[in-house]
N, C-alpha and C positions, 0 to 999 in steps of 0.2 A: 898924312896932315890932320887930316880930318877926326882918325884912329888916336893919333898921339894928343890933338887935343880935349878928346870922351876921355881919356887917358888922365889924363892932369889934372880934369877936373873931378875924377872918381878915388885918385888919391887926397884930393883937398879937403871933399868931403869926409871921407874915413877920417882924415887928420885928428876930427872936433868929436870923434865920435867914442861910447863908452867901449868897454869893453862887452859887453850885450849888443849893443847894436854892431859893433862890427863883428861879430856873429852872426849877426842874422844877415846882416846883406852878403857877407861872402857867404854864406851858405846859399842864399836866396838863386845870386849870382851862379855857384855851380850848379844848382837845382835846376834853373833854367839850363843854364847851357847842355847837360843831362838829356832836360826833360825837351828840349827841342830837335837833338841829334837822334833820338830814340823814336820821336813819333815824326817829326817833320812839321811838327804844325802847332802854331803860336797856342792853340788850349794847352798842347804839350808842355810847352816853356810854362807858362801860368801856373800850369797843376806842380813842376818840377821846385817851380822858386817860391812857393807856399810850402812843399813839404819839406824842399832843404832850409826854409829862413826858420821855422819850429824845430825841425830836427837840430838845427846848431844851435841852438837858443838852449835846448833843454842836453843836451849833451856838454855844450860849454859848462852850466853850468852844474853840471854834475860832477865836472873834473875838477871846478875850482873853490869847491864845497868849503868851506874853512875861510874862506878870506872872502874879506868885504870891501867894498868900493866908497873910498873917502874923500872929502872937498878939502884941499888948503886951504882955510880964511883969506890968507893973508893974499895968494894968489889966484885961488881960484882953479886949479891944478887937481885934478882926481888922481890919486894913487889905490893901491891892491893892497891889503895888509891883511893878518890874522885877525880874525876876529876876534871880539871878548867875551872871555868863558863863558861866560853868563846869557850870551844873546844864543835866542832860539830860535830853531830855523822852520 
Protein backbone atom coordinates (compact mmCIF):
# COMPACT_ATOMS: atom_id res chain seq x y z
CA UNK A 1 0.00 0.00 0.00
CA UNK A 2 2.80 2.40 0.90
CA UNK A 3 4.53 1.85 -2.46
CA UNK A 4 1.27 2.50 -4.31
CA UNK A 5 0.78 5.82 -2.53
CA UNK A 6 4.37 6.86 -3.30
CA UNK A 7 3.87 5.94 -6.97
CA UNK A 8 0.64 7.96 -7.18
CA UNK A 9 2.28 10.99 -5.60
CA UNK A 10 5.20 10.72 -8.04
CA UNK A 11 2.87 10.54 -11.04
CA UNK A 12 0.86 13.50 -9.80
CA UNK A 13 4.03 15.52 -9.27
CA UNK A 14 5.27 14.78 -12.79
CA UNK A 15 1.94 15.68 -14.40
CA UNK A 16 2.48 19.42 -13.90
CA UNK A 17 6.12 19.50 -14.97
CA UNK A 18 7.64 20.78 -18.17
CA UNK A 19 9.49 18.41 -20.48
CA UNK A 20 12.86 19.50 -19.11
CA UNK A 21 11.75 18.90 -15.54
CA UNK A 22 10.40 15.46 -16.45
CA UNK A 23 13.69 14.63 -18.17
CA UNK A 24 15.65 15.69 -15.09
CA UNK A 25 13.44 13.78 -12.66
CA UNK A 26 13.46 10.63 -14.76
CA UNK A 27 17.23 10.80 -15.28
CA UNK A 28 17.81 11.39 -11.58
CA UNK A 29 15.61 8.44 -10.61
CA UNK A 30 17.32 6.10 -13.05
CA UNK A 31 20.76 7.36 -12.04
CA UNK A 32 20.00 6.95 -8.34
CA UNK A 33 18.79 3.41 -8.90
CA UNK A 34 21.86 2.45 -10.91
CA UNK A 35 24.19 4.18 -8.43
CA UNK A 36 22.57 2.40 -5.48
CA UNK A 37 22.74 -1.00 -7.18
CA UNK A 38 26.32 -0.52 -8.36
CA UNK A 39 27.76 0.71 -5.08
CA UNK A 40 25.29 -0.34 -2.41
CA UNK A 41 25.83 3.00 -0.66
CA UNK A 42 23.79 6.19 -0.29
CA UNK A 43 26.66 8.22 -1.75
CA UNK A 44 26.51 6.14 -4.92
CA UNK A 45 22.80 6.82 -5.21
CA UNK A 46 23.34 10.56 -4.77
CA UNK A 47 26.12 10.65 -7.35
CA UNK A 48 24.02 8.60 -9.76
CA UNK A 49 21.05 10.94 -9.28
CA UNK A 50 23.17 14.02 -10.00
CA UNK A 51 24.84 12.51 -13.05
CA UNK A 52 21.57 11.06 -14.37
CA UNK A 53 19.63 14.29 -13.93
CA UNK A 54 22.18 16.48 -15.68
CA UNK A 55 22.73 13.97 -18.47
CA UNK A 56 19.01 13.60 -19.14
CA UNK A 57 18.52 17.36 -19.44
CA UNK A 58 21.45 17.74 -21.83
CA UNK A 59 20.37 14.80 -23.99
CA UNK A 60 16.76 16.02 -23.98
CA UNK A 61 17.76 19.47 -25.19
CA UNK A 62 19.93 18.05 -27.95
CA UNK A 63 17.19 15.78 -29.26
CA UNK A 64 14.51 18.48 -29.23
CA UNK A 65 16.56 21.19 -30.91
CA UNK A 66 14.39 23.41 -33.09
CA UNK A 67 11.34 23.10 -30.84
CA UNK A 68 10.20 25.68 -28.31
CA UNK A 69 7.77 25.47 -25.40
CA UNK A 70 4.94 27.97 -25.35
CA UNK A 71 2.16 28.75 -22.88
CA UNK A 72 -1.40 29.20 -24.11
CA UNK A 73 -2.49 32.52 -22.55
CA UNK A 74 -6.16 31.48 -22.44
CA UNK A 75 -5.68 28.15 -20.65
CA UNK A 76 -2.18 28.42 -19.19
CA UNK A 77 -1.24 25.02 -20.62
CA UNK A 78 2.22 24.42 -22.07
CA UNK A 79 2.68 23.07 -25.59
CA UNK A 80 5.64 22.42 -27.86
CA UNK A 81 5.94 23.61 -31.45
CA UNK A 82 8.63 24.60 -33.92
CA UNK A 83 10.63 27.68 -32.96
CA UNK A 84 10.43 30.80 -35.16
CA UNK A 85 12.93 30.86 -38.04
CA UNK A 86 14.81 33.84 -36.61
CA UNK A 87 15.13 32.27 -33.16
CA UNK A 88 18.74 32.26 -31.90
CA UNK A 89 20.01 29.37 -29.82
